[in-house]
Every structure is written in C-alpha cells, then in structure tokens.
N, C-alpha and C positions, 0 to 999 in steps of 0.2 A: 878666355874660353866661354865664359857666361854669355858674352855678346855674340859669339859665333853660334852658340846653341839657340839664342834668341832669334838670330837671323834665320836659321833653318826652320824654327818653329813658325815664325811669321810667314815665311815663304809658303809653307804647307797650309797654314790657316787661311791665307789670302787666296790660294788656289781653290780651296774648298768653298770659300765665299763667292769666288768668281763663278764656280760651277753652279751654285745655288741661284745666283743672280741671272746669269746669261743662259744657262741650259735649262734649269728647272723653272725659271721665272718665279722663284719663291725665295727672296732674300731672307737671311736669318739675322742680319743686323742692319742698323740704319746706315744711310750714306755717310753721316757724320762719323760714326764709329769705324766704318770701313776706311774713310779717308785718314783717320788717326792711325790705324794700323799701317797703311801704305806709307805715310810720312815717317813713321818710326823705322820702317824697313829701309826707306831711302836714306835716312840719316845714318843707320848702322852700316849699310853697304858702302856709303861714302867713306866711312872710317876703316872698312875692311874690304877693299876692292877685289881682293883675291876670292871673295865668296860670291861675286856676281857671275852668274851663269846665264847662258842664252835663254833658259826656261824660267828665270826668275820673273815674278809678276811685275817687277819694275822695268823689265826689258821687253814685255809683250803686251799687246792689246788684250783686254780681259776676256773677250768672248770665246765661245766654243762653236764648233760646227757639228750639228746633230746629224746622225745617220738617217733620220727620217726623210731628209731632203737631199737632192743632188747637189754636189759641191760646185761652186762657181769661183774661178780664179779671178781676183780683182786686177784689172790692168793697171789701175792706179790704186795704191794701198789706201785703205780707209783707216787713217791714223786716229789715235785718241788725242787728248789734250793734256798739257801740264796744268795742274791746279795751283791756284794761289788762294790763301785763306785770310789775307789781311791787305789793307791798302798799302802798307809798307812793302809787302812782297810784290804787289802790283806795280808800285813805283820802281822797284828794282828791275822788274821785267822791262818796263818802258825805257829805263835808263840804259840797260844793256843792249837792247835792240837799236836804240838811237846811236849808241857808241859804235856798234858793229857796222852800222850803215853810214856812219860819218856825218850825221846831222839829224835834225828833227824829222819825224815821219808822221804820216796820217794814219789814224787807227779807226777801224770800224768797230762799234760796240753794239751788241745784240743780245737778246735773252737766250739763255741756254735751255732749250726745251728738253724736258725729262721724258724721253720716249725711246724708240728703237731705231738705231741708225741703219740706213738703207742706201744702196746704190741702184739707180734706175737707168736702163739703157734704152735709147730710142734709135730706130733705124728708119731712115726716109720719113721721118715725122710720125712713126707709129711706135707705140710702146712695145718693146721686144722682150725685155727680161728684167727682173728685179731680184736682188740678193741682199741678205742680211750682211752686217759687217763681219760676223764670225770672229776670226782671230786677226782680222785686218788684211790678211793676204787671201784667205779663202772664206767665202761665205756660203749661205744656203740659198738655193733657188726657190723663191716663194712667189714666182711670177703670177700664178693664178690667184693667189690670195691678194696680191697687190692690186689686181684688176678690180677688186671689190671695194677699194677705198672710195669714199664719197667725193673727194675733191681732186682726185688724180686724173689729169687729162690723158686719154688713151691715144689721141692724135694731136699733132702740133702743126700750126700753120707756119709756112716759111721756115721750117726747121732745117738744120744742116743734115747731111747724109747720115752722120753718126753723132750721137750726143749721149754722154754719160753724166748724170747729175747725182748729187748726194742730198739726202734729206732725213727727216726724223718722223717716223710714224708715231702717232699718239692717239689716245682716246680722250676726247674732250671731257672736261670735268663734269658737265651736266649729263653727258651720256654715261659716264662712269657711275654717277649717283643713281641714275634710273636703272642701270643694269644691276647694281647691287640691290636695289629695292625689289626688283623682280626675282632675283635669286633668293632673297630673304622670304618672300611670299611662297616660293616654290620649295623652300626648305633646303636650298643648295648652299654650298660653301661660298662665303662672300670673298670678293677679290680684295687684295691688300691695298692696292693703289693703282692709279691710272697707268703708270709705266708698265707694271707687271701685267695688267689687263691687256694692254696693247701688245706686249711681247707674246703672251699666250695666245692671243687672237690671231696674230699674223702667222703663227707657226702651227695652225690647225691643218690637218690633212684634208678636211672638207672645206672648200672655199665658201660654201653656203653659211657656215658658222661664222667665218670672218665677215661676211656681208652683214649678218645680223648684229655684229658688234659695233657697227657704225664708226669705223676708224677714219682718220684723216692723216694728211701728210703736209709737212712744210719743208721747203728746200732752203739750203744754205750754201751750196757750192756747185761749181762746174768741175767735174773730174776730168773730162776729156771731150774734145769737140773736133770735128773735121772742118769746121768753119773757122772764121777769124775769132781769136780769143780776145775778149775785152782786156783792157789794160789794168783795170782795178776790180776789186771785189764788189764795190758798190755798183759799178757798171754791169758786172756779171749778174748781180741780183736783179737789177732793172731789166736786163735782157731776158732773164728767165721769166719775170713777171709779164713781159710783153708776149711771151709764148703761151701764156695762160696758166703758169705754175703759181701756186701759193708760195710766197717767199717770206723768210724771216724779217721782221721789222729791224731796221738798222739806221744808225746815224754815225757820222764821221767827225773826228776831233783830232787836234794836233798836240795837245799837252796832257800831262797827268791830271791836273785839276779838272779839266773838262771831262776826261774819261771817268774819273772818280764820281763826279756829279751825275753822270749818266748811269753808272752802275748803281748808285744809290737810288736814282729815280726809278729804274727798272725794279729794284727790290721793293720799293714803297708801293708800287702799282702792280705787283705780281698777281694779285687776286683778280685784276681786270682782264688778264689774258684768258682765253678759253681753255688753255692747256696749262699743265703744271710746268714750272721752271725751277731749276735748282741752282741757278747762278747766272752770270753774264759772261759772254765771250768777247775778248778783246783781240783783234786781228790786225796785222799790217795790211793796209788797203791795197798797195801796189804789188802786182804779181812779180815784177822784175826784182823787187826787194825781197820778196819771199824766196826767190831762187837763190839769192845771195846767202840768206840765213840758213836755208836747208832744214833738215830734220835730224832727230836722234833716231834710235832704233825703233821707237814707238810713237813719237810725237813731234810735231813741227816746232821749230824754234821761233816762229813768227806769230804764234798765238798762245794765249793763256786763258784759262777759265777761272773766273773769280767765283768761289763757292760761298753762298750765303750761309753764315752760321745759324744753327737752330736757335730761334729767338725764344727766350724764356723770360717770363714775368711773374712777379708775386701777386697773389690775389687772396682775398678772404672768402672762405667757404661760408656762405650765408644760409644754405640749406642743402640737404641731400634728398632728392626725390627718386622714386623708383618707377621706371617705365616698363610696360609689358610689351615685348615685341610681337611681331606677327607669328613667330613660332612658339610663343609662350614663354620665352626667356625673360627673366626679370633683370633689368639693367639699371644699376644705380648711377645717378648723375649728380655732380656737384654744381649747385648754383653759386657762382662766384661774383665778387665785385668786378665791374667791367674793366677789361684791360685790352690794349691794342696788340694784336699778334698777326704778323704776316699780312698787314694791310687791312685787317678787319677787327671789329670789336667783339671780344669773346665774353660771354656771360655764363657759360656752362662748360663743363668738362666731364668726359666719361671717367667712371671709376671701375669699369669692366665687370667686376663680380665681388663676392664676399671675400674671397681669398686675397684679391688685390687690396681691398680696404683694410683687411687685417694686417697684411704685410707692411703697408705704409702707416697704419693706424690713423687713418683720416677721420676727423671728427668735425661736426658743425662748430664753427667759430675759429677753426684753424686757419693759419696763413700757409698757403701752399704755393709751390712753383708750378706754373702751367706752361705748356708748349703745344704747338700743333704737330701731331704725329703725321708724317708724310705730307705736311703742309695742308692737311684737310681737317682732321678730327682733333679738337683740343683734348688734351689729357693731362692728368695730374702726375707730376714727376716725383715730388717729395714734399714732406711736411717740414716746415720750419718750426720745430717743436719748442725752440727757445722763445717763440712768440705766442705760445698757446695760452689762452686765458684760463682762469680757474673755472671749475665747474663743468668742463666738457666731459662727455661720456662716449664710450665706443659705440659705433653704429652697427646695427644688425639688420639685415634684410628681413622683411616680414615672413611669417610662416604661412600666410594665406595670400592669394592673389589680390592686389589692390583694385583690380578691375571687376572681378566677379566673385571673390570670396572663397574660391576653391583652394584646397590644400596645395602647397608648393612642395615639389620634390627636387632633390639634387640629382643631376645627371650621374650615372654610374661611372662614366668615362671622362668626366671633366668637372669644372668648377661651376658650371651654369646651374642656376635655380630656375625651375620651370613650372608654370601653372599647369594643373592637371584637368582643368575644366573643359568639357566638350563644347560648351556654349559660351566660352569667354569672348566678350565683344572685341577685345584687342586682337584676337586670333581669327576673327570671322572671315576676313578676306582670304587669308591663307587657307583656312579650312574649307571654304567654299570652292576655291580653285582646285584644291586637292580632291574634294568630293566628286567634282565633275570631270576629273582628269581621265586620260585614256586607260590607265591601269586600274582605276576605281570604277565609278558608275558610267564612265564613257559617254558624257553628255556633249555631243558635238555642238559647237557654237557658243559654249559657255566658257570663254577664256577670261583672262585677267580684266580686260576693259569692260566686258559685259558684267562680270561679277562686281566690279567697282560701281558701275551704273546702278545695278540692282540694290546695292547696299546704300549708296548715297540717296537713292529715291525712297529709302525706308521700306522697300518691298520684301527684303530678306533680312532676317535677324539670326536665323539658324539655317543650316542646309535643308532641314525638313520643310522650311517655308517655300522652297522651290516648287513643291507639289500642290501649293494652293495659289500659284500665280494665275492671273487672268490675262487674256490676250490684249485687252484694251490698255491696261497699265503698262505692260511690257512694250507695246507698240509706241507708247508716248516717250520712251527713253531715247536719248541721243543716239543717232546713227542706227536706229532699229527699223521702225516702220511695220506695217501690218504683216507682210510676208515673212520678214525675219522673225517677228514675234511668233507667228504660227509655227515656223520651223523649229524654233527653240522649244516651244511648249510640246511639240510632237516628240522631240528628243527626250525631254524630261519625262513625259508619259511612258515612253519606251523603256527608260532606265528602271522603271518599277519592276520589270521582269528580269533584271540582272540576277546572276547567281549570288548566293550568300557570300561566296569568297570575295566578290567585288565590293559588296557592302562592307565587309570586314576591313578590306583595304581602304575604303573610303573614309572609315572612321578616323584614320590617322593615329591609331594606337601605336605607341613607340615600339619599334622592332617588329611590327607586324606589317610586312610588305606583301607583295603579290604572292610570293612563294609560300610564306607562312600562313597567309589567309586561305590559300587553297587546301593546305594540309589540315588546318583547323576545321574548315567547312566540311571537308570530306569525312573527317573523323567524328565530329559531333552531329552533323546532319541538320541542325537547326540553331538559330540564334538563342533560343530559350535554353537549349541544352548546354550550349557553350557558356552562356552567362551564368549558369548555375554550377559550372564545373569547379571542383576543388583544385587547390594547387597541385596535389599529387596526381590528379587526373590530367591536368594540363602538362605537367612535366613528363608524363608517360608518353606523350605524343612525340614522334620523330621530329627533330630539329627545333623543338620548343624547350629551351633551357630554363633554369630557375629565374633568371632576370626577366625574360620575356613573359613567363608565367605570372610574375609579380605585377608587371605592367598591365597585363590583361585583367587580373583580379582587381587591381586598383581602379582601372577604367570602368569596369562593369559595376563596381560598388559606388561610383560617384553619382550623386543625385542628378547632375546635369546630363550624364550619359543615359540614365534611365528615362529621363524626360525626352531626350532626343529619340530614343528607341520607340517610345510610346507614340510620338508624333509621326514617325516614319511608318509604324505599324498601322496607325489610323489612316494614313494616306494610301495604304495598299501596296507598300513596297515589299517585295518578296524577301522572306527571311529563312528560306529553306535552301539546302544544297541540292542541286540537280545533278551533280557530278558523282557518278557511282564508281566505286572501286571494282574494276572489272575482274581482275585476279592478281596474283602476286608473282607473275612470271619474271618481273624485273626486280624482285625484292633483293636488296643487297647490291644492286648494280648501279653504277654511276655513269651517266652519259655526259659527254662534252660535245657541244654543237660548234661547228666552224664553217665558214663560208655562207653562201646564200642558198637557201632551200627554195625549190620552185613550187612545191605543193603545200607547204606549211609555213606559217610564220614561226619565229622562235618561240613565242608564247604558246602557240598551238602544239608544237612538237613537245615542248616541256610538259604541257598538260597531259598529253597522251602518255608520256613516259611515267609521270607521277600516277596516272590512273591505273597503271599496272604495277605500282609499288616501287618504281625506280626513283632515282634522283637525277637532277641536272646540275652540273657544275660548270664554272667558267674557266677552270684551269686543268691541264692534263697532269696526272701524276701516275705513279706505279699502281695506285688503287683504282684508276679509271677502268671501267668495264668495256665501254665502246666509245668511239668517236664517230659521230654522225656528220659526214662531210658533204657540203653542197658545192656550188660553183665558187671558184676563186678562194679556196681555203687558205688560211694564214699559217703562221708558224706552228700552231697547235697540231696540224696534221703531221708535219715533219717530226715534231717531238714524240707524237704517238707512235709513228713508224719506228723511231729509234728505240722506243720502249717495248715494241712488239705488241702494242694494243690493237685489237681488231678494229678495222675501219669499215663503217657502213655507208653505202650509198642510200639514197632515198628508197630505191627499190628493195634493198636489203632490209631497211627499217620497216617498210610496209609488210614484208614477208614475216617479220617477227611479230607484228601486232595483229595479224589476221586471226 
C-alpha cells in the first residue's frame, strides 16, 4: 500500500511540475530532480501495472494547451523522447533496437536543444501556420509570433505543395544574457534560463514583444510532406538545409562505441553551441526501420535522449567578495580554486544572499561542491565540513555599501540586502535610465544606449549632471551627432518643468511609483514640505503605509539624497506640485479602466480621477464604484456587469467631471 500511495503522490506532483514548466514557463525544480521523480514513477508503475492510467505522466507528453491561443490538431503527433541516464542504458537501447531489426543499424547522433518544440506548416512554399507541441496531439497556434523569428524562412524555393517540419525555438545564450542585463537595469524580474525565456517569449499575445526577444529556431525532423520522402534522417536534414532551414548538427555511426564517443564529444563542447543543450539524441537513421519499431503511447522506440548529469566539482573558497548590482542589491560571490565545469573553467560561484550563506555556513577556506545552475551560473551546493581548516569564521555581509558607503537595508519582502545611496556609482546606469523614463522625467531619446555612452564618457555621474551637459560633448558620443545632441538637450531642458510627482517617481524611492508620487505631491505641494514630513504625517496620506513611509524618511535623511536634491534645485528643476485637488466628488470611489479610451490615455484618466479624490484600480470587485469602458473592453466589463457595477462610457465620464 505504501508504494501505491507513493505512485499517486508522484503522479500528482509530476503533473504540477509539468504545469509549472510548460504552462507557466516557471519550473520549480531542476531537470535533474524532475527526471529522478519520473524514473521513480516509471519503476513503481512497472511493479504495479494496475495503477497505470491514460492520464499518468508516464503515458502522456508533458505539455499543456493554453486557452490564450487557438488549438491546432497535429496531423502527425509531436512525441517526446525516452531518456537514458548512463552509457549502460544507452548500450541497452542500441542492443534492443538492433535485435528488433535483426542486425546492426545506423544511428544519427545530435545535440538535444533545450528550447520549445514546434511544428511548422508550409503550403506552396509559404509559411502557413505554426503550433507548439502542447500535449503532443493538440498544440497552440502561435503563427504570428513565429513570423518574428530571426532565422525562420517565410518562403521556400522549390518546396513541395505541403510540408510540415518540426524544430526547437530557442533564445541564444548571448541574447539571454543581454536581455537579463537590460531587465536588471530596468528593475524587472530576471528570467531563469534561456529555455523559459524562449517559451515565455513565443507565447506572448503581442508579436512585437516576441520580435524584441530575438528568438531563433533549429529544425530536426520532417513531419509530413506531399513530395518524395527521403529514405533517411540524415538525407531529410540535408534536404531541409537545401530549402534554407537551419538544421541541427548531426553525425551517423554504426556501433555503441562510436555513439558513446560522439555523445561525450557533444557534452565536452556544449559551451561552444550558441544555444543551451541538456543532452544528446540518438536516432535510427533509416525511416523504414523506424516504421518497424513504431512508438509507445508517448515516445518512439527508435530514439533515445541521453541526459547529461549535472556536473559537480570540489573547490576551495579562496575569498568571498561582495558586488553591488545595478538595483543596489549586494550579492556575495565565492572566489574558488579553478575547476572545469560544463566545458569552461570556473573561478567564482554565486552565494545568493546572507540567508544562503548562513544555511550552508560557507566560510573562506572551506572546500565546497560547485555546479553550474541551468548550465549557466556557477553556484555552491554544499560545504564539505570534514575538510574545514581551523580558524575559519562565519561570513557576514557588510552594513554599508562597499561602493559608496551608504547604509545597507534588508528588503522587507525577501532576503536581499540593498544599498540606500541615491548616488551609488554601481546603480548609476539603472538610476539614470529610470530618471529619464516615461513615467518619471520623460526625457525622450535618453534610453539605455545613450545613458551608457554618457556614463562611459564621464559626462554623467549623477542624474543631476544631465542638466549641465553641453552640446559639443554630447555630439562627440558614438551615434549622436550635432542634431541628435541638440534634440536630447532640448528634451532635458524641457524636463525641468515636469510636475513634482514625476520628480518623486524619478528618484526611485522604493514603493514610490507613479501613483504614490502623485498622491504625495498633491498632498504636500512641495519637495521641501515632503522632505520635512514626519512619519505620522506620511502615514496619514491615503495609500501610504508604514513601510513606504519608512522608505521615504530614510531616503530623505540620506546625505546623498540631500546632495542630489541640492544639485537639481540649483539646475532649476521644478520642485512644486502643479496638480490641484479640484474637489472630493469621487472621494471613496474606486474606478477600473478597461479597453482603449479615445480621448485620454490611461495615465491621464487616472490623474483626473485622483484629482477629484477617487482611486484607480486594476481589478474589479464588489467595492468597485465605476468601470470606465473604452473600445474592445476585456473580461473586466463582463465581471462588472455580473456584479451590477455602473459602466461608464467616455461621454458619461466627461459628464461626471464637468
């Protein structure tokens, strides 16, 4: 009975992990841990075949079909692969297939790309439709997003009337690193790994977002063709390459020793591929032999995926250094004796935060076990405490920022320690981009690349330095020129007249975004009044809680903040609120906006509502006072109608604010 209970528990646990991986693009465990769960379930179900049901994870492809996209029925199922985890298992696979076919076979060996599996259909040489694997039988129509891929041919020369191919969409490793760099600067949530980045990007409702993510595809199979079908897998890949498709690199072999050598070679050189791989695929080369072997309920019998085990090595912690990220977070890093991991030499490994260090009790001088997390970032797994030398001491993160000396504060909602300095040099790029952003000072033309150029040229050391730039120095920057420099300086000059609420937002004070900044500016009227406000005065303001009030008080009491304010004041930047509280006709009323408004932007409508004492919310509830509906309203309108909440057109809204 214990094993039966374990089977039921494993089936449900794996289903939850499948949902997180395929539907949410946010895995909660590593591939290695997932594979271990699946292998245990396979082992137990083999002992208790009466427990095997059609919906068991061992009998189904792992994916899900989202309701966000139209379903596509796959004419040829997109099967998954049976995994092998040792060369002994790989040899067993080859021995069984050779025995079933009555002799030695030819095998194709190729890297297993860690991306998102896709079926692409061409009609008369033109890209017609593309769909995700989904559950293997039904996928999601993501045609418009696939059109945005950098290397996907949309037309094919000399193509058959109908062609369906299968490939893997991926985000190149360098693209992934650059995308995360930009997210960090902008204060966004970093992506976990290239596979999940690709999956999330291809399933965007807006194809423009997919284009910005710079995805690629690589093909590995012909699913269906109206033309002559090649006799072998190698010939099929060569044919696809002749049509202009990028195809997976492949080599053919006839015995186990050769296949093993190729699998090892691919593993040793995995860092040289532009994409992440998590194994090697071994396939019967001849299609007629594949027909003989057939498939199980979810996977072909003519192929196997060798999964590379996570490589772990011991190293000595020579030092622990603390880096300050672009968002001010202090990240400890272990400097370790050099070790080879996944094809590269590793000399440092992340220690994440103080809680992580305390949990493992990592100390300088310790011998630790290191691995690459997601094949990208080296991390410390555990300490070999039996090898700890005498005299080691626990490590603590500093109380002040190692870059600027400002106090360090722990996040209320996490383990991160963060620098509080307004002029911290480590945060300059992020602070400058945020200062100029649309929700803040709205300086058009001052994006990430221009901000980097200004900093690298030594022209800007704080956001206040923007107001002392000269045209000649700016024009000398890469890709600028005289006209661009004049336009940028004009935008910077114009930003001096922005309302106090935008300046408050530009400061980047924690939990003070556009909405809170407007409330504070309207309530206190000037930056001087706000900076001198007591904690009770701050918490008496609507939507300003004790945590936000504490952040405000700490920010204004910091010497770097006061210096920044003095520089901005000397430059002539406005520090008064021009937004008046008209009256309190909407006091106690919450508005929800849905659809596209023709006369106002969302921000403009929200500002009007707040100027009359009301609030704007993103979700409909029983407490919602009105829903302002524009063109093409979403599900919020239906929910409001179901709750009996008054629906306003733009004309109705204008009548209320006259």
